[in-house]
Structure formats: structure tokens, C-alpha cells
N, C-alpha and C positions, 0 to 999 in steps of 0.2 A: 497675492501670496500673503501668507505672514511672516513675516523677517524675522521678527525676536518679541519676545513679550517680557515683560519686569512688573514685579510687585513692587509699590515705590510706597510710602507714607508721604503722610503733609502734614506735617508739624508748622503752620506760619513760621514760628520762632525759628526753623531754619535758616531763615532769608534774614542775611543780614539789617537788612533798614528795620525789622520785629524783633530778631533777637537781642540787636544790643550788646552783642557779647554771648548771651546764653548761650546762641549756635554751637560754640566751642566745648558746650558740656555734651554735644552728639556730633562729634568730628567723624564719628565712622560713619554714622547715618551721611553725613553731608557729602563725605570722601566717595564712598559708593554710592551716593547719586551722581555726585560728577563722574566719575566711573561711566557709570550707565548713559550719562548723556552723551560722556565721548563716544561712547559706541555705537547708539543711537545714529549723530551726525556721520558716522563712518557708514551705515548702513544706507542713508540718504533714502530714509522712505518718502511716498507720495503722501502718504497719509497716514496721522497716529490718533486709534482711538483712545479716549479716555474713560475708561469705567470710573465714576462715582459716587459715594455712596451720599454726599451734600448737596446732589441738583434736587430737580425736581422730583421727587419720590411719594408713589403713591403706595397702597395695599396690595392692591391685586394688578400693577400694570407697570411695564418697563419704558419709562419716558426717554424719546432721544431727542433733543434738542435741532430745533430746526432754524431756518433762516440763512442767510449767506455770510453773516459774521456775526460775534459776538465779543464785548466785553468786560471785563471786573477789574475788581481793585480789592486792596485790604483796608479799608475805611474802618469795617466792623473790629478788625482789629488793630486799628487807631494809626494807620501808614496810609493815608489818603491817596498818596505820588504814587504809590506800587500801583501802575496799571499795567493791565493786560489786554491784547489785542487778537483776536484768532481769526481767520476766513473757516469757515466750513466745508467738506467735500459733500457737495448738494447730490451730485449722484451716487455718490454710497450710500448718502441720508435717503434717498429716491429710491434705490436698491433695496435695501433691508424694510422700508418701509412697504414695499412689493411683497417682497416676501412673507411679512409677518401677516399682512394682508392676506395674502393667499391661502396662508396656515392657518388663519383664525387662532394668529396668536396673541396675548393680552400686551402688544406691545404697539409704540407709535409716534408721532409727533404731537399729537392734542395733550392739551393740559398743561400746556409751558407758563404757570403763576410767574417765574421769575426768568427773564431768559438772560441775567447777568450770570457770568463765569463765577464759581463756587471755587473756595479753595484749596478742594480735594482735588480740583484741578492744575489751578495756578499754581501750587507747590511745585507738582513734580515738572509741568512745563516751563518755569522762572528755570531751571539746570539745562535743559530740554536746549530753552531758547537762548542761555548763552552762549552755546555752540551753533545751533543750526535752528534756520527758521523758514525753510523753503519746504514746509507741508502744509498743509490743511487738516482740520481735524474733525473728528467725528464726539460729540458728549453722548454719554448713555449713563443712565441712572439705574441702581438697581432700585427691588419693591421690596413690599412684605412676601411676596409669595415663595416658596421653599426652595431649597438650594436644586433641586432635579429641575425647577422651571427656570431657575438662573441660566445653569448648565444648557440648558434648550435653547436659550438666549442666546450664549455664546457659540452655539453651532449656529447659527441663523446668520451673527455678524460675519464670523468663516465664510459661511458660504457666500453671502452678500461680496466681499471683498475679492474672492475668487473668481464670481460671476464678471467683474467687470474689472478684473486683472490689476487692483491695485497691491502696488509693494507699500505694504502697511505694516504697523508696530503697534503692539498691542499695551498701555498702560493700566495696570489694575491698583487705582491709588485708595489704601486702606490702613492707617493703623490698627495695631492689634491691642490685647487687653487694656481697659485705662483703670484696672485693679491690683495695681503691682505697688502700692503706697502712693505718699504724694499728699496732693489735696483732696483727690478721688478715693483714698482710703485701699485698704487692701483685703484682697478675697485671696484665697488659695486656689479657687478656679481659674484666676489669671495666669500664672505662673504654667498652669497645667495645658490653658488654651495657648499659650505663646510657644510653648515645647511642643505639643501637639501638631497645631498647624506650619511651625517652622520646617519642621520635620515632613509633612505631609508634602508640602511646597518642594524643597530640597529632592524628594523622593519622586516626583511627581506622581504620587500616589493620589490622584484626585477620587479615586472610587473612597479611599476612606474619608478623604477632606468632605466628601458630600454627604456623609453618616456622622459627623460629628453632632454629638447632643443640643438641642437646643439651649436646656438648661444648662451648659456648662459656659457657652457662649453666651445666654443673658447675662449669668453670674459675673462674669469676665470682661461684660460690658466695650466688647469688640464693636470696632463697625467698619471692618475689612472684609468679614467672612462674604459678603454678598458680591463684592466685586471679587474675592478671588473664585467664588463659583461660577461665576461669568468667564473668568479666564480661564478656568478648566475646560468649560463647554469649546471658547475658541480653539484649544488646542488639542481637541478629539480628534483622535485619528494620524496625528502628526506624529513621527518620530522626536521626541522632547528630551533636553537633559537639562538638568536645572544648576546654578551653586549660588549657595547664600555669599552675598558680597558683605553683609553687613549685620547686625540684630544689638539694638541696644533698650536700657529701660531707666534713662537718669531721670526722669520725670515723673515715675509710676505709669508709664503709656509705653506700651511695646512698640518700637520701631524696627520693623524688618526690611530689607532690600534685596530681594531674588532677581535673578536673570534666568531666562528660557531660551537657551538655544534651538533652533528648528532644523533638524536634519533631514536634506531628501532621504530617498532612499537608497540612492549608490551610496551613499556615505554610512546610513545607518543600517546596511547590511554589511559594509566593511568593517564597522566597530563591533558590531555583534560577532561576526564570526572572528576577528582577534580575540576579542573579549573571555569568549566561550572556549576558544582554544588554550590561552593561558591560564583561566580561572579552573577549567577540568584536566585540561594535556590529553584532550580531545577534538578530533574534526569535527565539526558540524555538520549535522546530517543535511542532506540536501533532497527534497526541498526543507528549509528548518520548522519546524515543526511550530514553535511560539513566533514567526517574524510570517508578514502576510507580505510576499513579493508581486508588486505590477505586473501585469502580461508583457508590458513592453520590455523586462528586465528577462523575459523567460523565452519570445520567442525571435530574438534576433543573439545572434552571435558577434565578437568584437571584439580586439583585442583592448586591453585595459591596462592602465599603472595606479596603483594606490598608493599614496605618499602620507608618511607619518609626519607631523610634526609635536615638538614637545617647547615649551615657554618660547615658541617664533622660530625655531631652531629646527633642521632637517632631523628625524630619528630613524628614518627606514624609506625604501622606495625599491618597488619591484614591481616589475610590469611585462604585459607581452605585446610585441611588435602586432601579433594576427591572432586569431583564437585559437586555443588548447583546449578549449571544452566547449560545452554543447548551446552556451548560451552565456549572456553578459552577467547573469547574475552568480554563475557559477565560477566565470573567471573574475570575478570582485573578490569572490569568497576564498579562491585559492591565494590570489596575489596579496589578501590584506594580512593571510597569514605570515605567507613568504617575506612582506615587509617588515614585519614584526620581528620576526625570530628569525629571516636566512637572511638580510641583507648582510655580506661578509665585512660591510664597513662599520657596524653597529654591533654590540653586543645583542642579546634576545632582551626583548621587551618583556620585564618586571610586570607581576599585577598591582605593585602601589604605584605604577608609574600610568596603568590605563585612565583614572581619573584626569590626567594632566593632558592627553593626546588628545593632538584634532588631527581631520582627515581630509586628504582630498583625494576624490577618486575623478581620472582622466579615460572615457572613451574614446577609441582611435577611428577615426575612417582609415579604411583600405590606403595604403599609401601608394602613390604617382609616381612615375620615374619624372624628373627635370632636365634640362641641359645645362644649367648653370645656377649657380647664386642667387642669380638676377630674376629668378621666379619664387624668391622666398622671401618669406616675410616673418621677421622675426617673433613679432606679436600675435601673428593668426596664424602661423602654421609651425609643426614641427619637423626636425628633420632627422633623416637616416643616412650613413655614410657606409660604404662597403666597398672594401679592397680583398679581394677573393675570400676569404671565411672570414674575414674581421669585420663586424657589422659593430654599429655605433649608434645609438637613438638621444636625442633630447627634445623635450617637450617644448611648446611653443610658452611666450609671456611670461619667464621666469626672472624671479628679482634676479638683480646684476648683470644681467645678461641681456645688450641692449642693443647689440648689431650682429646682422646675419654673419661676419665673418668670426663675431665672439664665438657664438650659436655653434659652428662649423667646426672651430677648434678645436672644441670641449666635446662634441659629439665624436672628432679622432682620438682625441685623448682617451676618450671612455673605449675607444675600441680597438685601440694600440698601434694606431696607423700615423707612420712617421708623417713629416712633414715634406719630404720628397717622394714620397708614395703618391701613385695618381688613384684617383677613387671615384666611386657613382654617387650619385644624389637622390634621394627620393625625397617628397614631402608628405605631410600630411594632417588632416584637421582634428582637431579635438572636440568633446564637447566636457566643460571641466564643472564637478560640483568643488564647492569649497564652500 
């Protein structure tokens, strides 16, 4: 599965050994790349796919680097001791190769004239490796083919990732316009390209991105468009949200860092439901006309909790212990709106807050009776306490709840059950999407 994706530039001077202080002039870019690397380290991907415009590039063919490993350095930039080594994910490379051959698609591992890592890969890799190195890599290059072919190649990459079950991050390496002044000169198309490409990336408007005029791209002297077009294909069909982490142009070259978060259908439906209600004041029709709901969410009924967080803090949480609607999808839609607008602990969510919310969805299995707290596991099971008509629930594996006693105590407080009251216990499993 694709965990996340990033657009990252590749100025060698962003590395202190090469920049010699010049990197301070692109401090926002460096900070954003550090942030992206820190996020990737937390995701702990098995594989990182690096899409580079500076690898083995052909006019009519997408090259996939082969072999068990590769090395590279920055000797062409005057620093020979900045060396990098990476192991390749040979299984994923083999799967990509199988798919392109079966589809008669113009891509493969033939024609590698230079196996050394290029700076389009090594600059983003430098920041990632400072925090996380327990991954294998796949290096793919852009081609001279049109944007649609690049998009199609991206779809193939994701198909291969899903086929062998790799937890994968995508890095689309590329600078923006090289015509913003400085040593490369100025062209108005440079500013126009940077403005438009960053807007399309922020808005995940890949259809418009793929239609950007060739003449505009040529006059802007960009180098990232091919990488971004492959990235768009990688994210095709996913529920994606994007955030611009930085944009700078101090040397007459545009540098942009953008994060793409991949949401599963459960969280995406929760977000879609609440955002529609807050923005329009109306409930979202079921089934939503502009949202494709997987069959598994339509054919099963279950209790569900939807939790909202803002800046790492709880912003609302409402759920149902047992199903109150005919399917999981309806349960999520109902509870997402309730979490945002009807949680009595918080004021209703306002439209200005929507871009800053993160969502968590817990799907509950049917609760089962247990005899004592010994049958609980605070990380694995949620708990339900009941005394007469008073009933309280606490989900499993919550931050700050580290013992069964604490879990039961909090559930009792929520139910209004006093310490001297007798109560019954139930436990339940959850499937969590966060």
C-alpha cells in the first residue's frame, strides 16, 4: 500500500557539505524536507520509490534501475566524500517489470548506461537517511513521452506495490522553473508555471496538471513535471489530501515541498460527510453521489466511533456501540457529523477548522461478556461497563491509558458509575483506521 507521497526538490546546495552556508538562503526548503523526512521515519516504510528526472532517461521508455544495490556521490558538485548507498527492492522491481511486460508498456530495466545514484535521488535521500534507513529503494526515471504515459506508469507502480503488499512511500523529485532570474535568466512563464503547478499539487487537481501546455513548461525550463505526472498516477483512485510545506525561489529556481496524505475509504467518508454538512448546512445524501463506497462498507453493519483531532488534541468523538443503521458506511456518515457538531464537550466545528482536522475511525466487533478484568488487554480490547441503565465505553490502545485499571476507571467515570457500585464488564475488538 502507498502510505504517503512527497514532492521534493533536489538542489545539491541544500546539503551543508556542498552549500557551505548557501543552504541558509533556502532555509524554508531545508526545514520542509526535514519535516517530510521526520514524517517518513514515523511511517517506517518497507520501500521508498524515488522518481527522478536525472537518472537514465530515454525519449520513449521509462527506465527502472536494476541490481541488488547502487551507490552514488556528489563528486560532480565538488564533494567526493558525500557518498550514498542503497539496497534495491528486487522483488518489487521484478513485479513492476512483470506488469509492464504483460501490458506491453514502454518501461523496464534494460538500457542502464549509468548505475550510479543521481542527485535527483540523493538529495531527498540525504534527509530521509538522517532519520530512517531501514528501507529498500526503487529508482525510476522519467521519459520523453507525454504526461498521460507518465500517469499510466504511476498507476503501474501502485499496482505492483499492492500486488506484493509493500508499505511504500513515493518521492517525486523535481525542481520547478529555472527561469525566475539569477544565472538562468528570467521568463514570465517561469512564475506562471510555478504558480500553477503548486496550485494543482495543493488541490490534488491532477487532471489539470496533466493538461499543462508544453510550451509553458518548455519556456519555464522546469525539470519536475514528469516526476509529478508519475506521482499523479501513483495516487490515482486513492483518497488524497495535500499540504504545501514550502515554496522558495532565492536563486532563480523554484523549490517546492508538498505532502500527500493517503486516506482509506473509512476516514475519507467521515471527512467528506462532515465537510459537506459544515459547508452546505445539509446532510450528505446516501449513497453520496460523488463518492465511491467500497462494497465491504455497504454489506456489513457494525458500531463505529469517529474521532476528530486538531493540532494533536481531541476535537470531538461520537460513536455507537452496536449498529444503528443498515451498514458501516451510514454509521460512519452519521457519527462523523455528530462528532463534529454534537459532542457536548466541544463547540461545533467551523468551516475554517476543516483543513486542520485529522480523523480516526474505529469499527467495533460485537461486544462479549467477560467475568473479570483479567480478561482484558488495554492495547487489544475496548471495554464496556454497565450498572443498571448506566453504561460507559472506552476504546483500546489510547494515549495515556496504560493499564486495565485505568481503562475501567475512565469508562466508569463516563458512565457515572460510582466506585462502590457493582458493574458488569464486556470487551470488544476494533479495527482502527487512523
